[in-house]
C-alpha positions in Angstrom: 48.7 10.0 7.0 50.2 8.9 10.3 53.9 8.1 10.6 53.1 4.4 10.9 50.8 4.6 7.9 53.5 6.4 5.9 56.1 3.7 6.8 53.7 0.9 5.8 52.7 2.6 2.6 54.4 1.2 -0.5 57.2 3.6 -1.6 56.0 3.3 -5.3 52.6 4.8 -4.4 53.1 6.6 -1.1 53.1 10.1 -2.6 50.7 9.4 -5.5 47.0 10.2 -5.5 44.7 7.2 -6.3 43.3 9.0 -9.4 46.8 9.5 -10.8 47.3 7.0 -13.7 50.8 6.6 -12.4 49.3 4.9 -9.3 47.6 2.3 -11.4 50.9 1.6 -13.3 52.8 1.4 -10.0 50.3 -1.1 -8.7 50.9 -3.4 -11.6 54.6 -3.3 -10.7 53.8 -4.0 -7.0 51.7 -7.1 -7.9 54.6 -8.4 -10.1 57.1 -7.8 -7.2 55.1 -9.6 -4.5 55.0 -13.3 -5.2 52.3 -13.9 -2.6 50.0 -11.2 -4.0 50.6 -12.3 -7.6 49.5 -15.8 -6.8 46.2 -14.4 -5.4 45.6 -12.6 -8.7 46.4 -15.8 -10.6 43.9 -17.7 -8.5 41.2 -15.0 -9.1 41.9 -15.0 -12.8 41.6 -18.8 -13.0 38.1 -18.5 -11.3 37.0 -15.8 -13.7 38.2 -17.7 -16.8 36.6 -20.9 -15.7 33.2 -19.2 -15.7 33.4 -17.5 -19.1 30.7 -18.6 -21.6 32.0 -20.5 -24.6 29.8 -18.8 -27.2 31.3 -16.3 -29.6 31.6 -12.6 -28.9 34.1 -10.2 -27.3 35.3 -10.4 -23.8 35.7 -7.0 -22.1 37.8 -6.5 -19.0 37.0 -3.4 -17.0 39.7 -1.9 -14.9 42.6 -3.7 -16.5 45.4 -1.2 -15.7 47.0 -2.7 -12.5 46.4 -6.4 -13.4 47.5 -9.0 -15.9 44.3 -10.8 -16.8 45.2 -10.5 -20.5 48.2 -12.7 -19.9 45.9 -15.5 -18.9 43.1 -14.6 -21.4 44.6 -13.1 -24.5 41.2 -12.8 -26.2 40.1 -10.2 -23.6 39.8 -6.5 -24.6 41.6 -4.6 -21.8 40.2 -1.3 -20.7 40.7 1.4 -18.0 39.0 4.7 -17.1 42.1 6.6 -18.2 45.0 6.0 -20.6 47.7 3.8 -19.1 50.1 1.1 -20.4 48.8 -2.2 -21.4 45.2 -1.3 -22.2 43.4 -1.3 -25.6 40.7 1.3 -24.9 39.5 3.9 -22.4 36.1 3.0 -21.1 33.5 4.5 -18.7 31.5 1.5 -17.3 28.4 3.7 -17.3 28.6 4.2 -21.1 30.0 1.2 -22.8 31.2 1.9 -26.4 29.9 -1.4 -27.8 26.8 -2.3 -29.8 23.8 -4.2 -28.6 24.5 -7.9 -27.8 28.2 -7.4 -28.9 29.8 -9.0 -25.8 29.9 -12.5 -24.5 31.4 -11.5 -21.1 32.4 -8.6 -18.9 35.1 -9.4 -16.4 36.1 -7.3 -13.4 38.5 -7.6 -10.5 37.9 -5.1 -7.6 36.1 -2.7 -10.0 32.4 -2.6 -9.4 32.6 -1.0 -6.0 34.3 2.0 -7.7 31.5 2.6 -10.1 29.6 5.6 -8.7 26.4 4.7 -10.6 26.3 0.9 -10.7 22.7 0.9 -12.0 23.8 2.7 -15.1 26.6 0.1 -15.6 24.2 -2.8 -15.1 21.8 -1.3 -17.7 24.8 -1.0 -20.1 25.9 -4.6 -19.4 22.3 -5.8 -20.0 22.3 -4.0 -23.4 25.7 -5.1 -24.6 25.8 -8.7 -23.5 24.4 -11.5 -25.7 21.9 -14.0 -24.4 23.9 -16.4 -22.3 26.6 -13.7 -21.8 27.9 -13.1 -18.3 29.3 -10.6 -15.9 32.0 -12.3 -13.8 33.7 -10.5 -11.1 35.7 -10.7 -7.9 34.7 -8.1 -5.4 34.9 -7.2 -1.7 32.2 -8.9 0.4 30.6 -8.3 3.7 31.0 -10.8 6.6 31.4 -10.5 10.3 35.2 -10.6 9.8 35.5 -8.5 6.7 33.4 -5.7 8.2 36.0 -5.3 10.9 38.9 -5.3 8.4 37.3 -3.0 5.9 36.2 -0.5 8.6 39.6 -0.4 10.5 42.4 -1.3 8.1 41.1 -0.4 4.6 41.4 3.1 3.2 38.3 3.0 1.0 34.8 3.8 2.3 32.8 0.8 3.5 29.1 1.7 4.0 26.8 -1.4 4.1 24.0 0.9 5.5 24.1 3.2 2.4 20.5 4.0 1.4 21.4 4.2 -2.3 23.6 2.3 -4.8 25.2 5.6 -5.9 28.0 7.5 -4.1 29.7 10.8 -4.8 33.1 10.5 -6.6 35.8 13.1 -6.7 37.7 11.0 -9.3 37.7 7.7 -11.2 39.3 5.7 -8.4 39.1 7.8 -5.2 35.4 7.2 -4.8 34.1 3.8 -3.7 31.9 1.9 -1.4 33.4 -1.5 -0.7 30.1 -2.8 0.6 28.3 -2.1 -2.8 28.5 -5.6 -4.3 27.0 -7.0 -1.1 24.3 -4.3 -1.1 23.3 -4.9 -4.7 23.4 -8.8 -4.8 22.4 -9.7 -1.2 20.8 -6.9 0.8 18.9 -5.5 -2.2 18.7 -8.7 -4.2 14.9 -8.4 -4.9 15.4 -4.8 -6.1 18.2 -6.0 -8.4 15.9 -8.7 -9.8 13.0 -6.3 -10.3 15.2 -3.6 -12.0 17.1 -6.1 -14.2 14.7 -9.0 -15.0 16.9 -10.1 -17.9 19.7 -10.9 -15.5 20.0 -14.2 -13.5 22.3 -14.3 -10.5 24.1 -17.6 -11.1 26.8 -17.7 -8.3 27.9 -15.8 -5.2 30.9 -17.6 -3.8 32.3 -15.9 -0.7 36.0 -16.8 -0.1 39.5 -15.7 0.9 39.3 -14.5 4.5 43.0 -14.0 5.2 45.3 -14.3 2.2 44.7 -10.9 0.6 45.2 -9.2 4.0 48.4 -11.2 4.5 49.7 -10.1 1.1 49.6 -6.5 2.1 47.6 -5.7 -1.1 48.7 -3.1 -3.6 49.2 -0.2 -1.1 51.6 -1.5 1.5 55.2 -2.7 1.6 54.4 -5.7 3.7 53.7 -9.2 2.5 53.9 -12.8 3.5 56.7 -14.7 1.7 55.6 -16.4 -1.4 56.6 -19.8 -0.1 53.9 -19.6 2.6 51.1 -19.3 0.1 50.2 -23.1 0.0 50.0 -23.2 3.8 47.6 -20.3 4.0 45.5 -21.7 1.1 45.2 -24.9 3.1 44.2 -23.0 6.2 41.4 -21.3 4.2 40.3 -24.7 2.9 40.0 -26.1 6.4 37.8 -23.2 7.5 35.7 -23.2 4.3 32.5 -24.2 6.2 32.6 -20.8 7.9 33.5 -18.8 4.9 30.2 -16.8 4.9 31.2 -15.5 8.3 34.8 -14.9 7.4 35.1 -14.1 3.7 36.6 -10.8 2.5 35.8 -11.3 -1.2 33.2 -13.0 -3.3 33.1 -14.4 -6.9 29.9 -13.1 -8.5 28.5 -14.5 -11.7 25.5 -13.0 -13.5 24.0 -14.3 -16.8 22.0 -12.5 -19.4 18.9 -14.5 -20.2 
């Protein structure tokens, strides 16, 4: 890490490895301490909750450790890949510990691009979701703008030209391909439809070109003041017609037929 990078790194996680559960716990504290960043998560959670199906069944949140989705959706079963505070169960997304058609929804925030075998996860989601059940997630997305940001300013791998949906992973969080959601649901959409005919891609909503970057995320000490949040949201609303060229994230909604 460069001297500048070390100075920008958040002191709570600067000397921690991404796969250390203490990093996930510290990121929860970072989100709570950054008003601008916390409001981003609140907006994401509102989008996810709005798209949950009303039918009965359990709601599973994957990758709950650093967030606070359960505060907004108390019915959710929180989970993480390792034991950490605030979760109800340890879950590997490739082997879900639920019966057939047991779930009405699977919710994720910045999780799918860390799953080293996303095809195995989708097969498990297809098995465990009821008819009408949904996967709802917020994930990184590829655009002209985001490709610059993810290649130059983001620590995680970003490989839109990857020939496979899989990637090697040295640990539960250190492995990633931030371009994976775009690969599966846009570049390889016909492959997705062929492999998972019981799934219907309901929504891809690219959004948020600037605000997460301005928040400094969960890894840096920098952040816009919380009181500027409405202004930057207004800026993004103004440029919404160009969001496909500028978006850094997308809301993705998939329904089990």
